[in-house]
Wavefront OBJ file of the C-alpha trace (Angstrom):
o trace
v 61.573 81.442 106.202
v 62.381 81.400 109.919
v 61.177 84.513 111.715
v 62.960 86.038 114.673
v 60.448 84.775 117.233
v 60.667 81.223 115.921
v 64.443 81.331 115.830
v 64.708 82.614 119.400
v 62.208 80.037 120.655
v 64.073 77.240 118.901
v 67.435 78.411 120.193
v 66.085 78.618 123.739
v 64.676 75.102 123.528
v 67.944 73.780 122.143
v 69.945 75.471 124.900
v 67.643 74.029 127.544
v 68.010 70.536 126.101
v 71.785 70.805 126.059
v 71.859 72.131 129.622
v 69.681 69.217 130.749
v 71.859 66.719 128.951
v 68.991 65.568 126.726
v 69.709 64.288 123.224
v 68.695 66.536 120.339
v 66.581 64.057 118.398
v 66.759 64.655 114.657
v 69.049 67.660 114.966
v 72.257 65.896 113.943
v 74.240 68.985 114.896
v 77.109 68.883 117.353
v 78.248 72.131 118.946
v 80.662 73.585 117.985
v 79.721 72.812 114.398
v 83.141 73.743 112.969
v 86.102 74.395 115.221
v 88.487 77.340 114.864
v 86.316 79.390 112.540
v 85.675 82.737 114.174
v 83.371 85.424 112.706
v 81.414 82.659 110.972
v 78.784 83.321 108.324
v 76.316 80.576 107.367
v 73.505 80.997 104.851
v 71.331 78.906 102.552
v 71.470 79.828 98.871
v 68.821 79.211 96.203
v 70.844 76.231 94.927
v 69.853 74.338 98.080
v 73.302 74.405 99.691
v 74.308 75.873 103.032
v 77.514 77.902 102.691
v 79.935 78.745 105.478
v 82.963 80.974 105.732
v 84.872 82.425 108.682
v 88.207 83.679 109.980
v 90.947 81.043 110.234
v 93.443 80.969 113.151
v 96.309 82.054 110.895
v 94.299 85.041 109.558
v 95.965 84.558 106.188
v 93.287 83.287 103.787
v 89.634 83.197 102.758
v 87.890 79.820 102.933
v 84.510 78.402 101.975
v 82.620 75.141 102.482
v 79.117 73.986 101.615
v 76.725 71.137 102.371
v 73.090 70.161 101.828
v 72.451 70.397 105.586
v 73.794 72.563 108.394
v 75.091 69.449 110.143
v 76.910 68.482 106.963
v 79.058 71.608 107.168
v 81.002 69.967 109.997
v 82.614 67.446 107.628
v 82.316 69.285 104.301
v 85.419 69.885 102.221
v 86.786 73.382 102.623
v 88.285 75.320 99.728
v 90.823 78.137 99.984
v 89.477 80.918 97.779
v 92.266 83.458 98.192
v 95.425 84.042 100.274
v 96.804 87.297 101.567
v 99.474 89.005 99.469
v 103.212 89.110 100.122
v 103.231 92.857 100.795
v 101.002 95.917 100.893
v 97.605 96.593 102.476
v 96.413 93.014 101.895
v 99.436 91.242 103.378
v 98.492 91.146 107.073
v 95.558 89.813 109.060
v 92.460 88.666 107.144
v 89.325 88.944 109.280
v 85.564 88.440 109.224
v 84.706 87.352 105.663
v 81.144 87.411 104.331
v 79.996 86.163 100.928
v 77.087 87.728 99.052
v 75.462 87.390 95.641
v 75.405 90.917 94.206
v 74.399 91.913 90.670
v 74.718 88.349 89.436
v 78.159 87.581 90.835
v 79.682 86.331 94.057
v 81.389 88.953 96.231
v 83.249 88.215 99.460
v 83.937 91.123 101.805
v 86.673 90.921 104.413
v 88.814 93.127 106.636
v 92.559 93.268 106.013
v 95.656 95.206 107.031
v 99.345 95.322 106.100
v 101.981 93.054 107.576
v 105.131 94.258 109.307
v 104.159 94.317 112.954
v 103.495 97.238 115.246
v 100.404 99.376 114.893
v 100.375 98.930 111.102
v 98.781 95.492 111.424
v 95.687 97.225 112.787
v 95.418 99.578 109.823
v 92.354 97.545 108.943
v 90.171 98.375 105.957
v 87.347 96.534 104.168
v 88.124 94.906 100.831
v 86.385 92.516 98.459
v 87.229 89.644 96.156
v 84.961 88.365 93.393
v 84.408 85.046 91.637
v 84.495 84.692 87.840
v 81.825 81.963 87.775
v 78.459 80.969 89.180
v 79.905 78.242 91.399
v 81.908 79.861 94.229
v 83.554 76.536 95.073
v 85.092 76.017 91.643
v 85.411 79.516 90.177
v 88.524 81.696 90.256
v 88.583 84.454 92.862
v 90.485 87.717 92.484
v 90.729 91.063 94.260
v 87.930 93.478 93.359
v 89.171 96.385 95.472
v 88.736 98.358 98.679
v 85.291 99.507 99.746
v 85.173 103.296 99.500
v 83.674 104.768 102.661
v 83.104 108.376 103.704
v 86.517 108.648 105.371
v 89.664 106.557 105.697
v 89.984 104.958 109.135
v 89.862 101.608 110.934
v 86.827 99.645 109.688
v 85.718 96.011 109.589
v 82.855 93.509 110.068
v 80.863 94.594 107.051
v 77.697 92.987 105.738
v 75.255 93.624 102.904
v 71.543 92.981 102.422
v 68.592 93.986 100.258
v 65.535 95.684 101.747
v 62.566 96.720 99.593
v 64.640 96.603 96.453
v 67.598 98.599 97.776
v 70.940 97.036 98.632
v 72.546 98.323 101.838
v 76.013 98.095 103.350
v 76.534 98.007 107.119
v 79.894 98.156 108.885
v 81.861 99.153 111.999
v 84.307 102.066 111.773
v 86.251 104.540 113.858
v 85.167 108.129 113.243
v 87.394 111.110 113.940
v 86.061 113.293 116.727
v 84.136 110.471 118.418
v 85.938 108.999 121.405
v 85.076 105.352 120.799
v 86.938 102.517 119.145
v 84.239 102.031 116.503
v 80.620 102.837 115.724
v 78.081 101.112 113.472
v 76.999 102.660 110.165
v 74.654 101.844 107.286
v 74.215 103.259 103.777
v 72.660 102.255 100.444
v 75.121 100.932 97.863
v 75.810 102.223 94.347
v 78.097 99.293 93.490
v 79.849 96.500 95.387
v 82.604 98.972 96.341
v 80.821 102.331 96.617
v 78.012 103.913 98.610
v 75.052 105.624 96.967
v 74.338 108.110 99.759
v 75.682 109.503 103.007
v 75.826 107.045 105.884
v 73.550 106.798 108.908
v 75.073 106.128 112.342
v 73.179 103.263 113.957
v 75.222 102.829 117.162
v 77.707 105.269 118.696
v 78.461 104.468 122.364
v 78.297 107.566 124.577
v 78.303 106.424 128.199
v 81.626 105.497 129.780
v 80.627 101.848 130.149
v 79.550 101.754 126.505
v 82.852 103.240 125.377
v 84.772 100.635 127.349
v 82.779 97.907 125.647
v 82.835 99.400 122.159
v 85.588 97.155 120.827
v 83.811 93.990 121.887
v 80.287 95.106 121.093
v 80.604 97.078 117.885
v 82.846 94.551 116.188
v 80.429 91.668 116.582
l 1 2 3 4 5 6 7 8 9 10 11 12 13 14 15 16 17 18 19 20 21 22 23 24 25 26 27 28 29 30 31 32 33 34 35 36 37 38 39 40 41 42 43 44 45 46 47 48 49 50 51 52 53 54 55 56 57 58 59 60 61 62 63 64 65 66 67 68 69 70 71 72 73 74 75 76 77 78 79 80 81 82 83 84 85 86 87 88 89 90 91 92 93 94 95 96 97 98 99 100 101 102 103 104 105 106 107 108 109 110 111 112 113 114 115 116 117 118 119 120 121 122 123 124 125 126 127 128 129 130 131 132 133 134 135 136 137 138 139 140 141 142 143 144 145 146 147 148 149 150 151 152 153 154 155 156 157 158 159 160 161 162 163 164 165 166 167 168 169 170 171 172 173 174 175 176 177 178 179 180 181 182 183 184 185 186 187 188 189 190 191 192 193 194 195 196 197 198 199 200 201 202 203 204 205 206 207 208 209 210 211 212 213 214 215 216 217 218 219 220
Protein backbone atom coordinates (compact mmCIF):
# COMPACT_ATOMS: atom_id res chain seq x y z
CA UNK A 1 0.00 0.00 0.00
CA UNK A 2 1.28 3.48 -0.85
CA UNK A 3 1.52 5.73 2.18
CA UNK A 4 0.97 9.47 2.06
CA UNK A 5 4.66 10.34 2.33
CA UNK A 6 5.57 8.00 -0.51
CA UNK A 7 2.75 9.28 -2.68
CA UNK A 8 3.71 12.92 -2.14
CA UNK A 9 7.38 12.20 -2.81
CA UNK A 10 6.53 10.33 -5.99
CA UNK A 11 4.18 13.05 -7.19
CA UNK A 12 6.81 15.71 -6.54
CA UNK A 13 9.42 13.76 -8.47
CA UNK A 14 7.03 13.23 -11.35
CA UNK A 15 6.13 16.93 -11.46
CA UNK A 16 9.80 17.88 -11.47
CA UNK A 17 10.51 15.50 -14.33
CA UNK A 18 7.64 16.89 -16.38
CA UNK A 19 8.71 20.47 -15.69
CA UNK A 20 12.25 19.63 -16.80
CA UNK A 21 11.00 17.93 -19.93
CA UNK A 22 12.53 14.59 -18.93
CA UNK A 23 10.90 11.35 -20.06
CA UNK A 24 9.11 9.32 -17.41
CA UNK A 25 10.87 6.00 -17.94
CA UNK A 26 8.60 3.05 -17.23
CA UNK A 27 5.64 5.21 -16.24
CA UNK A 28 3.68 4.81 -19.47
CA UNK A 29 1.23 7.44 -18.28
CA UNK A 30 0.43 10.53 -20.30
CA UNK A 31 -1.18 13.48 -18.55
CA UNK A 32 -4.10 14.03 -18.75
CA UNK A 33 -4.83 10.32 -18.47
CA UNK A 34 -8.45 10.62 -19.65
CA UNK A 35 -9.78 13.84 -21.11
CA UNK A 36 -13.11 15.43 -20.16
CA UNK A 37 -13.69 13.40 -17.02
CA UNK A 38 -14.04 15.80 -14.12
CA UNK A 39 -14.42 14.70 -10.47
CA UNK A 40 -12.52 11.51 -11.34
CA UNK A 41 -12.26 8.54 -9.00
CA UNK A 42 -9.62 5.86 -9.62
CA UNK A 43 -9.05 2.85 -7.37
CA UNK A 44 -7.61 -0.65 -7.53
CA UNK A 45 -9.98 -3.45 -6.55
CA UNK A 46 -9.09 -6.91 -5.21
CA UNK A 47 -9.74 -8.38 -8.68
CA UNK A 48 -6.54 -6.69 -9.88
CA UNK A 49 -8.26 -4.06 -12.03
CA UNK A 50 -8.04 -0.29 -11.77
CA UNK A 51 -11.51 1.27 -12.04
CA UNK A 52 -12.28 4.83 -13.07
CA UNK A 53 -15.42 6.92 -13.13
CA UNK A 54 -16.03 10.66 -13.39
CA UNK A 55 -18.40 13.40 -14.50
CA UNK A 56 -18.97 13.63 -18.26
CA UNK A 57 -19.29 17.00 -20.08
CA UNK A 58 -23.00 16.44 -20.73
CA UNK A 59 -23.66 15.67 -17.03
CA UNK A 60 -26.30 13.16 -18.10
CA UNK A 61 -24.94 9.69 -17.30
CA UNK A 62 -22.77 7.49 -15.09
CA UNK A 63 -19.79 5.81 -16.75
CA UNK A 64 -17.14 3.28 -15.77
CA UNK A 65 -13.95 1.88 -17.28
CA UNK A 66 -11.29 -0.51 -16.02
CA UNK A 67 -7.81 -1.73 -16.92
CA UNK A 68 -4.99 -3.82 -15.48
CA UNK A 69 -2.78 -0.72 -15.25
CA UNK A 70 -3.41 2.96 -14.58
CA UNK A 71 -1.97 3.80 -17.99
CA UNK A 72 -4.38 1.34 -19.56
CA UNK A 73 -7.34 3.40 -18.38
CA UNK A 74 -6.55 5.93 -21.11
CA UNK A 75 -7.66 3.54 -23.86
CA UNK A 76 -9.98 1.23 -21.92
CA UNK A 77 -13.54 0.73 -23.11
CA UNK A 78 -16.02 2.83 -21.18
CA UNK A 79 -19.48 1.55 -20.28
CA UNK A 80 -22.55 3.68 -19.58
CA UNK A 81 -24.02 2.31 -16.36
CA UNK A 82 -27.06 4.56 -16.04
CA UNK A 83 -28.59 7.68 -17.66
CA UNK A 84 -30.52 10.46 -16.01
CA UNK A 85 -34.31 10.20 -16.06
CA UNK A 86 -36.73 12.11 -18.27
CA UNK A 87 -38.23 14.05 -15.36
CA UNK A 88 -38.06 14.46 -11.60
CA UNK A 89 -35.16 14.88 -9.17
CA UNK A 90 -32.85 12.67 -11.25
CA UNK A 91 -33.43 14.37 -14.61
CA UNK A 92 -30.88 17.20 -14.45
CA UNK A 93 -27.13 17.40 -13.94
CA UNK A 94 -25.29 14.25 -12.82
CA UNK A 95 -22.11 15.09 -10.92
CA UNK A 96 -19.18 13.55 -9.06
CA UNK A 97 -19.80 9.78 -9.09
CA UNK A 98 -17.92 7.40 -6.79
CA UNK A 99 -18.18 3.60 -6.79
CA UNK A 100 -17.77 1.53 -3.64
CA UNK A 101 -18.13 -2.11 -2.62
CA UNK A 102 -20.51 -2.09 0.35
CA UNK A 103 -22.02 -5.14 2.06
CA UNK A 104 -21.13 -7.38 -0.85
CA UNK A 105 -22.54 -5.25 -3.65
CA UNK A 106 -21.44 -2.38 -5.85
CA UNK A 107 -22.86 1.04 -4.98
CA UNK A 108 -22.24 4.22 -6.97
CA UNK A 109 -22.99 7.54 -5.28
CA UNK A 110 -23.57 10.68 -7.32
CA UNK A 111 -25.08 14.14 -7.04
CA UNK A 112 -28.16 14.97 -9.12
CA UNK A 113 -30.83 17.63 -9.52
CA UNK A 114 -34.00 18.16 -11.55
CA UNK A 115 -34.07 19.54 -15.07
CA UNK A 116 -36.06 22.58 -16.15
CA UNK A 117 -33.59 25.41 -15.85
CA UNK A 118 -33.39 28.21 -13.34
CA UNK A 119 -32.38 27.60 -9.75
CA UNK A 120 -34.02 24.15 -9.75
CA UNK A 121 -31.04 22.63 -11.56
CA UNK A 122 -28.98 23.35 -8.45
CA UNK A 123 -31.39 21.54 -6.15
CA UNK A 124 -28.64 18.98 -5.85
CA UNK A 125 -28.94 15.93 -3.62
CA UNK A 126 -26.90 12.73 -3.23
CA UNK A 127 -28.32 9.53 -4.69
CA UNK A 128 -27.09 6.01 -5.34
CA UNK A 129 -27.44 3.27 -7.92
CA UNK A 130 -26.56 -0.37 -7.33
CA UNK A 131 -25.41 -3.28 -9.48
CA UNK A 132 -27.19 -6.66 -9.47
CA UNK A 133 -23.97 -8.64 -10.04
CA UNK A 134 -20.37 -8.96 -8.94
CA UNK A 135 -18.99 -7.52 -12.18
CA UNK A 136 -19.81 -3.79 -12.35
CA UNK A 137 -18.97 -3.69 -16.05
CA UNK A 138 -21.52 -6.30 -17.08
CA UNK A 139 -24.18 -6.19 -14.35
CA UNK A 140 -27.44 -4.24 -14.49
CA UNK A 141 -27.53 -0.97 -12.56
CA UNK A 142 -30.67 0.55 -11.07
CA UNK A 143 -31.59 3.38 -8.71
CA UNK A 144 -31.19 2.49 -5.03
CA UNK A 145 -32.45 5.80 -3.65
CA UNK A 146 -31.51 9.13 -2.11
CA UNK A 147 -29.05 9.27 0.77
CA UNK A 148 -30.93 10.38 3.88
CA UNK A 149 -29.00 13.12 5.66
CA UNK A 150 -29.82 15.13 8.78
CA UNK A 151 -31.59 17.86 6.80
CA UNK A 152 -32.68 18.49 3.22
CA UNK A 153 -30.43 20.99 1.45
CA UNK A 154 -27.83 21.29 -1.31
CA UNK A 155 -25.30 18.44 -0.94
CA UNK A 156 -22.79 16.65 -3.16
CA UNK A 157 -19.28 15.16 -3.48
CA UNK A 158 -19.86 12.25 -1.15
CA UNK A 159 -17.45 9.42 -0.42
CA UNK A 160 -17.40 6.35 1.81
CA UNK A 161 -14.66 4.40 3.56
CA UNK A 162 -14.09 1.86 6.32
CA UNK A 163 -11.97 2.69 9.37
CA UNK A 164 -11.41 0.16 12.16
CA UNK A 165 -14.40 -1.87 11.11
CA UNK A 166 -16.84 1.04 10.81
CA UNK A 167 -18.07 2.38 7.49
CA UNK A 168 -18.26 6.18 7.26
CA UNK A 169 -19.90 8.62 4.87
CA UNK A 170 -18.37 12.03 4.15
CA UNK A 171 -19.98 14.78 2.09
CA UNK A 172 -20.34 18.52 1.43
CA UNK A 173 -23.63 20.24 2.30
CA UNK A 174 -25.20 23.61 2.92
CA UNK A 175 -26.47 24.00 6.48
CA UNK A 176 -29.17 26.46 7.46
CA UNK A 177 -27.89 29.19 9.74
CA UNK A 178 -24.30 28.96 8.49
CA UNK A 179 -23.40 31.64 5.97
CA UNK A 180 -21.31 29.49 3.64
CA UNK A 181 -22.09 27.69 0.42
CA UNK A 182 -21.22 24.29 1.89
CA UNK A 183 -19.39 22.64 4.77
CA UNK A 184 -17.84 19.18 5.12
CA UNK A 185 -19.45 16.50 7.30
CA UNK A 186 -18.79 12.90 8.31
CA UNK A 187 -20.90 10.22 10.02
CA UNK A 188 -20.94 6.44 10.45
CA UNK A 189 -23.35 4.59 8.16
CA UNK A 190 -26.22 2.26 9.09
CA UNK A 191 -26.87 1.26 5.47
CA UNK A 192 -25.83 2.50 2.03
CA UNK A 193 -28.55 5.19 2.26
CA UNK A 194 -28.75 6.02 5.97
CA UNK A 195 -26.51 7.33 8.73
CA UNK A 196 -26.02 5.49 12.02
CA UNK A 197 -25.33 8.55 14.17
CA UNK A 198 -25.37 12.33 14.18
CA UNK A 199 -22.86 13.98 11.88
CA UNK A 200 -19.60 15.70 12.77
CA UNK A 201 -18.67 18.96 11.01
CA UNK A 202 -15.11 18.66 9.72
CA UNK A 203 -14.79 21.99 7.86
CA UNK A 204 -17.00 25.06 8.18
CA UNK A 205 -15.34 28.21 6.76
CA UNK A 206 -15.63 31.18 9.12
CA UNK A 207 -13.28 33.90 7.88
CA UNK A 208 -14.45 36.10 5.01
CA UNK A 209 -11.77 34.75 2.67
CA UNK A 210 -12.75 31.19 3.57
CA UNK A 211 -16.41 31.90 2.88
CA UNK A 212 -15.56 33.34 -0.52
CA UNK A 213 -13.64 30.18 -1.35
CA UNK A 214 -16.13 27.73 0.12
CA UNK A 215 -17.68 26.73 -3.19
CA UNK A 216 -14.34 25.88 -4.74
CA UNK A 217 -12.74 24.36 -1.67
CA UNK A 218 -15.51 22.42 0.00
CA UNK A 219 -16.74 20.82 -3.20
CA UNK A 220 -13.41 19.27 -4.09
